[in-house]
N, C-alpha and C positions, 0 to 999 in steps of 0.2 A: 363940619357934618359930612357924612357920606351921601352922595347924590343917589336918589332912588332910581333903579333900573326900569321902572314901570313904563315910562314914556318911550324910551328907545325900543323896548320890546314890542310895544303896540305898533310903532312905526315899521319895525321889521315885519310884523305879521301882516299889516296892511299892504306892504310892498310885495310880499309873497303871494297874497291873494290876487293882487293886480297882475302879477306876473303869470300866474296860472290861468287867470281869466283871459289874458291876452293870447297866451299860447293855445288855449282852447278855441278861441274865436278863429285864430289862424288855421287850426286844424280843420274846423268845420268849413271854413272858406275854401281850404285846399280840397276837401272832399267834394264840395259843391262844384269846384272847377273840374274835378275828375269825373263827375257824373252830371253832365248837363241834362236838363229836363226835356229838351226838344230834339232828341235824337230820333231820326226816322225809324219807323217800325221795322223796316227791312233790315236796317243796320243792327238794331237791337237783337232781332231774331238770329241774324248771322253770328253775332257775338256769342249768343247762347249756344248756337250749334258748334262753334269752334271750341268752346269750353267742354261740351259734351264729347267731342272728338278726342280731346286731350285727356278725358277722364276726370276733369275738374267738375265733379258733380255739384259741389256746393256753389261754386261760381256760376255754373249753368242755371241752377235753381234761382239764385239771386237775380241773374239777368232776366230770366223769363218772368219772374214776379214783377220786376220793374217794368217790363213790357206790358204786362196785364194791367198794372196800375195806371200807366200812361195812355194805353189804348184798350179800354175795356170791351170793345166790340170789334168784330171782324175775324176773318179766317186765321190771321196770324195769332190772334188772341186764343182762339180755340186750340190751335196746335201748341201754343206756348203752355197752356194749362196741362195738356197731355205730357209735354216734355218736362214740365216742372215736377209732376207726380213721379215720373220715371227717375229723374235725377235725384229726387228726395229718397226714393226707394234704394237706389244704388249707393247713396251716401249713408244709408242706415238710419235715416230720419223717418221712421215708419209712421209715427203719429201724424207728422206733417204730410206725408204722402197720402195717408187715408183721408185727411182733411181735404187735400187738393182733388182727390178722386171723387169724393162725395160732392164737392162743390160742382165739379164738371157734370156729374150725372144728374144733379138737381137742375142745372142750367140747361143742359142739352140731353134730355132723357132719350131722344130718338136719334141721336147723332150716329153717323156712319161708323164711328170708332167706339161706340158704347160697349161692344163685345170686348174690345181690347181693355177698356177701363175696368170692366168687371173681372176680367182675367188678371189684370195687374193688381187689383185689390185682393184677389185670391192669393197671388204671390206674396204680397206684403203681409197679409194676415197669417199665412202659413209660416212665415219666417220671423214674425215678431216674437221677441223674448226667447227665441230658441237658437238663433244663429250663434250668439256669443256663448250660450250654455254648451252647445254641441262642440264648437271649435276649440274653446279654451278649457272647459271643464269636463268635456266628454259626457255630458248629462243627457239622459234619454228624454226626448220630448214627450213621450207617452206618459211620463210621470209628472208632467206639468198640468196647469189648468188648460182645459180643452176649449175654452170659450173662443179664442181667436182661431183655433184650428177648425172649429165648427163653422165659424163665419167664413173662413176660406173655402170650406166644402160647399157652403151655400152659394158663394160667388162662382165657383167652378161649375156648380150645377146649373146656375143661371145661364152660363155660357153654353153648356151642352144642350139645354132645353130651348132657350130662346134663339140661340144663334148656332144651330147644328151644322150649318154650312160654312161657318167662319173658319179661318186658319188656326184659331186657338182651341177649337172644340176638341180635337183629338188629344192634345196635350192636357187640357182641362180634365178630360175623362180619365186619363192615366193618373193624374195627380189626385183625383177623387179616390181611385183605387189605393194609392199609397196612404191617403189619410184614413181610409177605412181600416187599414192595418194598424195605424197608430191608435185609432179608437178601440179596436179589438184588444190590442195589447194593454191599453189603459184599463179595460174591464178586468183582464186577468190580473194585472198588478194590484188593482184595488181589491179584487177577490182574495188574493194571497195575503194582502194586508189584514183583511177581516179574518181569514183563516188562522193566521198566526196569533190573533187576539181572541180566538175561540168564538168569534161572531159568526157562527156557522150558517145561520139563516141568511144573513147578508151576503155571505160568500156564494151560497147557492143562487141567490137572486142575480148576482153579477155574472155567474157562469151561464145561467139560463138566458139572460139578456143577450150575451154574446152569441150564443148558439142560435137564437131566434133572429137577431139583427144582422150578424155577419157570419152566416153559415159556411161560406167559402173561405173564411179567413185562415191564414197560416197558424193561428192560435186556437183553432177549433179543438185540437186534441188536448191542449193544455186546459181548455175550459172543461172538457169531459173529465180530465183528471182532477180538476178543482172540485167538480161536482162530487166525484167519488170520495175525495178526502173530506169534504164538508158533510156529506151524508153519513160517513163513518163517524165523524165527530158528533153528529146528532144522535147516533145510535140507531139510525135507520138502515138496518142490514140489507133489506131487500132492494132499496133504491141505490145503496152503495154498490151492491153486487151487480145491479143492472148497468150502472155507469162503468164499472170495471169491464164488464163484458162488452159494452159498446166500444170502450177504448181498445180492448184486445183485438176487436175486429178492425178498427180504424188504423191503429198504430201499435202493433205488438211489441215494438222496440221502445215504447215510451218508458222512461225511467220510473214513473210512478208504479208500474206493474212489478218492478223489482224492489219496491220499497225505498227508492232513493230520491223521491220527489215529493214535495219541494225541499230543496237544500238551500238554506238562506246564507248570505255572505256573513263572514265573521265580524265580530265587533271592531277589530282593527281596521278592516276595509271601510266600514261605515264611518269611522272616526277620522280616517286619513283625508285631509282636506285637498290633497293634490292627486289622489288616486281617481281612476275612472269609476264611474258609478255602475254598480252591478246589482242585479236582483236575482231571485230564484230562477228567473227565466234565462239568465246569462251564465249561470254556473255550469261547469263541465261535469258531465255524468259518466 
C-alpha cells in the first residue's frame, strides 16, 4: 500500500508555524531592546530634535509621541506635542496633525503658543487634499470642496483677532486674503457651471454673492460679466444692459464685451487625464 502523506504534511505545517512564531518573538524582543521604556525625557526630546533637523519628519513624530506616552506631563511634553503636530504636517499626515493640534488646544487653551497652533492648523487645513492635486495634476483648488479652506480661514482669523500682536498675525492676514480669492473664484466657477446648464437664476445668485461678499476680489469683473450673461439668458434685457454698462466702466477690455466670454475648454482637454485643468477663467482671449 502507498503510505498516506497526511501525517508528514501536518508535521511540516506545525514546524513552519513554530518557526514563524519564534522569529516573531525574536523580532519583538529586538524591538523592545531597541526602544527601552525608561529613557530620560531630555534624551527623548533631543532624539526627536535631531530627527527634525535631518528632515526625518516621520521619525521625529514617532519619537515625540513616545515621549508624550512615557511623560504625559511637564514642559517637555507640551513642546513635544507642538513638535509632533509640525512633524506630521511636514510629513503630509494632515489628519494626524489636526488631531495633535486639537488635542493640544483642548489641553492647553491658554498656552503661550496657542497662537502658533491655530496658525499651524490653518496651514494644515489650507493644504489638505490640495498639495497633491496642484503639484501632480495641476488642479485648481478653487474647484474643490471649500470646507477645509474655510476652516483654514477661520483659524487664521482667530490668530489675527485674538493674537494681533503675535508674530503670526501678519502672515495669517495675508493668507486670509489669498483664501478670499480662492473663495471668489469658486463662486465664479460655480456660476459658470450653472450658466452652461442654463440655470440662470442660480448663476445670478453666485455672481451677486461674490459681489457682496468679496467686492475687492480680482474676480469682480468676471462676476459682473456672469451677471450680464445670466440676465441675458433670462431675457431680462434691462438688468443685462445694466450689468454690461457696469462692466464697461470697470473693465472695458473684458472679453465678454466683445462676445468672447465665457469660452469653455474643448472636450479633448476635459478628457485628457494628464493635461492641466482649465476652465473658462483660464482660457486665452
